[in-house]
C-alpha positions, -999 to 999 in steps of 0.1 A, spaced: 466 -92 -52 492 -81 -72 485 -81 -110 506 -113 -124 496 -129 -154 489 -126 -189 462 -141 -209 471 -157 -241 434 -163 -267 446 -191 -291 420 -192 -314 432 -215 -338 417 -238 -370 404 -271 -350 402 -257 -312 402 -226 -292 423 -225 -263 433 -201 -231 473 -203 -214 475 -178 -185 514 -171 -184 537 -160 -156 561 -128 -165 592 -157 -175 571 -174 -197 559 -205 -175 523 -216 -182 503 -209 -151 470 -225 -168 456 -238 -197 425 -247 -211 415 -264 -245 384 -266 -268 382 -285 -304 351 -268 -323 325 -282 -350 345 -285 -388 317 -277 -413 323 -293 -450 293 -279 -471 305 -293 -499 338 -309 -515 368 -281 -515 342 -260 -489 357 -252 -454 338 -233 -427 330 -228 -390 304 -214 -368 316 -179 -355 294 -180 -323 310 -215 -318 342 -202 -318 330 -173 -293 317 -195 -274 342 -220 -271 371 -194 -267 350 -172 -238 346 -210 -222 384 -218 -222 390 -183 -206 371 -189 -180 378 -226 -176 415 -217 -170 409 -188 -145 391 -214 -127 413 -237 -124 438 -214 -104 413 -190 -93 427 -162 -109 402 -129 -106 402 -103 -137 423 -77 -113 452 -111 -117 457 -100 -156 477 -75 -162 469 -82 -200 449 -102 -227 467 -113 -262 447 -127 -289 462 -149 -316 440 -170 -345 439 -186 -378 445 -158 -403 424 -151 -435 395 -165 -423 363 -145 -426 336 -134 -413 309 -108 -422 280 -99 -393 253 -76 -389 263 -41 -371 233 -39 -347 228 -72 -338 265 -85 -339 250 -121 -357 267 -133 -386 251 -135 -422 272 -168 -427 294 -194 -414 330 -180 -412 346 -190 -447 382 -211 -435 414 -203 -450 419 -239 -459 387 -229 -483 395 -226 -520 357 -220 -533 367 -189 -546 397 -201 -571 377 -193 -600 370 -156 -587 412 -154 -580 418 -166 -616 392 -136 -631 413 -115 -613 445 -124 -626 435 -123 -663 420 -89 -653 454 -77 -650 458 -72 -615 482 -103 -603 514 -77 -608 496 -53 -586 480 -74 -559 518 -85 -556 533 -53 -553 503 -39 -531 498 -65 -505 531 -88 -507 504 -113 -515 505 -139 -544 468 -140 -557 450 -169 -542 419 -181 -528 436 -188 -491 432 -148 -484 402 -133 -469 392 -108 -499 375 -130 -521 363 -149 -493 344 -118 -486 334 -109 -517 318 -145 -521 297 -141 -489 285 -103 -504 278 -120 -536 256 -150 -521 235 -141 -495 206 -121 -503 208 -84 -499 240 -86 -481 257 -58 -505 230 -37 -504 232 -37 -460 271 -37 -469 268 -2 -485 247 10 -464 273 7 -432 249 -19 -417 271 -46 -423 308 -52 -410 340 -78 -419 367 -90 -399 393 -117 -396 389 -138 -361 407 -117 -337 382 -88 -347 353 -108 -342 365 -118 -303 375 -81 -296 342 -72 -312 320 -97 -290 347 -89 -255 339 -55 -258 301 -59 -264 303 -44 -300 322 -13 -294 356 -19 -310 365 -26 -345 394 -31 -350 428 -55 -360 465 -54 -361 490 -50 -393 494 -87 -395 459 -99 -400 455 -69 -420 484 -78 -439 464 -117 -449 437 -100 -463 448 -93 -495 436 -55 -493 459 -38 -475 488 -20 -486 517 -33 -468 541 1 -473 514 25 -470 497 5 -439 463 10 -453 437 -4 -473 439 -1 -509 407 9 -524 413 -1 -562 411 -38 -548 381 -26 -528 364 -14 -559 377 -48 -578 359 -71 -553 331 -39 -546 339 -43 -508 327 -12 -491 354 7 -472 332 12 -441 329 -23 -434 370 -30 -427 383 -24 -394 410 -3 -379 441 -12 -382 471 -6 -352 506 -27 -346 502 -59 -328 514 -43 -294 486 -19 -283 464 -10 -260 431 -19 -282 404 -15 -252 393 -29 -224 370 -61 -222 333 -57 -205 335 -65 -171 306 -93 -179 328 -120 -192 357 -119 -163 344 -101 -134 359 -69 -144 376 -52 -173 409 -64 -187 433 -48 -213 436 -62 -246 467 -53 -257 479 -80 -281 468 -90 -315 486 -113 -342 478 -137 -362 495 -170 -355 522 -171 -375 539 -136 -368 529 -142 -328 545 -175 -334 578 -157 -350 573 -131 -322 573 -155 -293 606 -176 -308 621 -140 -302 633 -142 -338 636 -104 -338 665 -97 -361 665 -100 -403 676 -137 -411 659 -155 -379 634 -182 -391 609 -200 -375 586 -233 -388 552 -238 -366 539 -275 -375 505 -269 -370 473 -282 -393 498 -265 -417 533 -257 -414 541 -220 -416 579 -206 -418 583 -170 -415 619 -152 -418 620 -120 -403 635 -90 -432 639 -67 -411 628 -30 -428 633 -49 -462 603 -55 -484 616 -84 -499 597 -92 -527 604 -132 -532 613 -146 -571 605 -178 -559 567 -177 -547 573 -170 -515 548 -140 -496 560 -106 -483 540 -98 -447 542 -75 -416 555 -93 -387 543 -87 -354 557 -55 -336 550 -30 -309 556 4 -332 539 18 -367 572 13 -378 569 -22 -392 591 -52 -392 585 -72 -426 586 -114 -429 592 -138 -457 563 -163 -451 560 -198 -470 526 -215 -464 523 -258 -464 488 -264 -464 489 -299 -447 512 -307 -421 501 -314 -387 470 -324 -412 486 -355 -424 490 -366 -393 455 -361 -385 444 -383 -419 466 -409 -410 448 -410 -378 410 -402 -386 406 -408 -426 429 -438 -428 427 -452 -396 463 -460 -395 469 -445 -362 450 -442 -327 470 -410 -318 497 -389 -333 522 -398 -310 518 -438 -323 529 -423 -360 566 -416 -345 567 -450 -333 554 -466 -369 578 -443 -385 608 -457 -366 600 -495 -370 615 -489 -405 646 -481 -420 633 -458 -448 599 -453 -465 615 -472 -494 610 -454 -523 576 -443 -512 565 -410 -511 531 -389 -498 522 -357 -516 492 -343 -492 480 -316 -514 445 -322 -504 436 -285 -504 456 -273 -538 498 -264 -532 513 -237 -512 545 -219 -510 567 -225 -539 542 -240 -565 508 -222 -561 488 -245 -577 448 -242 -564 440 -271 -584 467 -301 -570 452 -332 -550 472 -353 -530 489 -382 -547 510 -418 -532 539 -428 -558 563 -458 -557 541 -480 -541 558 -517 -545 542 -551 -532 563 -546 -500 546 -513 -487 540 -516 -454 515 -493 -428 549 -484 -414 563 -474 -451 531 -451 -452 531 -437 -423 570 -427 -425 566 -413 -461 534 -392 -449 556 -378 -417 586 -373 -442 565 -353 -467 558 -324 -439 598 -322 -438 604 -323 -476 572 -296 -479 586 -274 -452 626 -282 -470 608 -267 -502 596 -232 -488 633 -233 -466 653 -237 -502 629 -206 -516 643 -186 -484 677 -194 -491 674 -183 -532 658 -157 -524 683 -142 -499 711 -159 -514 728 -176 -483 723 -206 -466 702 -212 -435 719 -226 -410 691 -232 -385 657 -228 -377 631 -225 -349 603 -250 -346 571 -250 -322 538 -265 -332 522 -297 -319 542 -319 -345 573 -305 -335 577 -328 -308 573 -355 -332 615 -365 -325 616 -384 -357 601 -357 -378 626 -326 -366 657 -350 -370 642 -359 -407 639 -321 -410 678 -316 -401 684 -344 -425 669 -326 -455 674 -291 -449 712 -297 -437 705 -276 -409 706 -275 -369 667 -275 -361 660 -258 -328 632 -267 -306 623 -241 -274 615 -255 -245 578 -238 -242 558 -256 -275 534 -228 -268 552 -197 -285 524 -188 -309 503 -180 -274 535 -172 -259 544 -143 -287 507 -128 -280 511 -129 -245 546 -110 -252 530 -86 -269 500 -78 -246 527 -74 -218 547 -49 -237 518 -26 -247 510 -32 -203 546 -21 -192 546 -57 -181 578 -62 -198 602 -32 -204 620 -41 -233 625 -70 -265 657 -80 -246 635 -91 -212 617 -114 -237 655 -132 -250 662 -139 -217 629 -161 -207 639 -182 -239 647 -220 -232 660 -247 -254 645 -275 -253 662 -297 -280 688 -293 -309 687 -319 -339 717 -319 -363 720 -336 -398 730 -370 -398 729 -380 -432 755 -379 -459 752 -354 -490 746 -384 -517 717 -394 -494 701 -358 -485 703 -354 -524 689 -389 -537 656 -384 -512 651 -351 -524 650 -361 -560 623 -381 -552 607 -356 -537 606 -335 -568 595 -361 -591 566 -373 -566 556 -335 -568 564 -329 -604 538 -361 -611 511 -340 -587 512 -315 -607 510 -331 -638 482 -348 -624 463 -314 -618 465 -302 -653 450 -333 -665 418 -326 -652 
């Protein structure tokens, strides 16, 4: 049979998925499996690396089985993954020495504060493009080495290795033959020099991390190796790797300087392509590497909202106000406004542009007239407000207005949220027909490496519009809404100071 499919392994924060794409970007098959979220202490978030692996392998075989696909039908595999999540494992046995410490986990906040006190804050910013934060991999890796008995000694002996989730999956798929990552994932570790495209020795020395633990780094579109024949009945090239947000930027065909996308997943992640310019933000954004197919990398500005779709999950699972995510739109549309209620869902601190590791969630503006509908609407609106804050920071850094935003991710299917996003940012919100742009980006990268696609222009021709949302409120209404939001955020920051 002629090879005609690309496999995308989409390893996310709450589930592992596999999508098989046709050349035109259509989905041929999809499988998904949720896995366990582990909360050992307040503020701690972990995953079992072996469950990540088993869930990812099982959905891959399931997606193939659904359409009777064989290894020879698959041109290449693209991997996209939750970023910053940190895994350390034994090089000989392949066994993790501790659970994966998830990007949401802020157990190392004190380590980061000390790092800044020690005068490395500006160095980290200039070298890695990142603001020192427990969000990134560096301090998580150091924590594992500090807390697992004998780990640091074994690491120095070359017996332990580190990887983000992509590195772990490649290691498992190749049965330990290949220890590698790509530029996008490396750029999120807070250990990588994004100008020289190499691990930074000064930061490694600060955290006492042996260089021998770290993977080789390559472009996102690259022939990383082949899977072991055991898994799919024959070897398959691994040709694409990118952190989930950079993969989404690529899948949205944001190839030009100034193109912006927002992925509404567990968090919200906004990336703007800045081309060859390493743009240092003055407004609390991060500089990172965009997914690409060469060593001549493009860069991006990024702002992260820690709680996006997770706020809707909270309404469902924690507050038990809705039975499913789709119901949130129904309740939000049942009232004409949130009646002055604001929810600031900073459950794991605040990301860009505030970067407050100690912030907690708050609700303000409650009156006796507040109903469940108002509360749900305010929670949905908070996702748009947080995204607005990041977009506004991008505008200030660029010195010009953003006129359109490409959107994807699960919560982008919520029409109320997308319309409200357009209203508060005063710009068009453009939803692509394929909501799986993260997986699609990984597939495109893999397809380019395998020669399945000739150029990026071929990818652009695949892109299709689903819906365009345009601003529908008056300027004074918009300004009043934003003023109330900023006041709510200020209240949350004051609350954090008083702890």
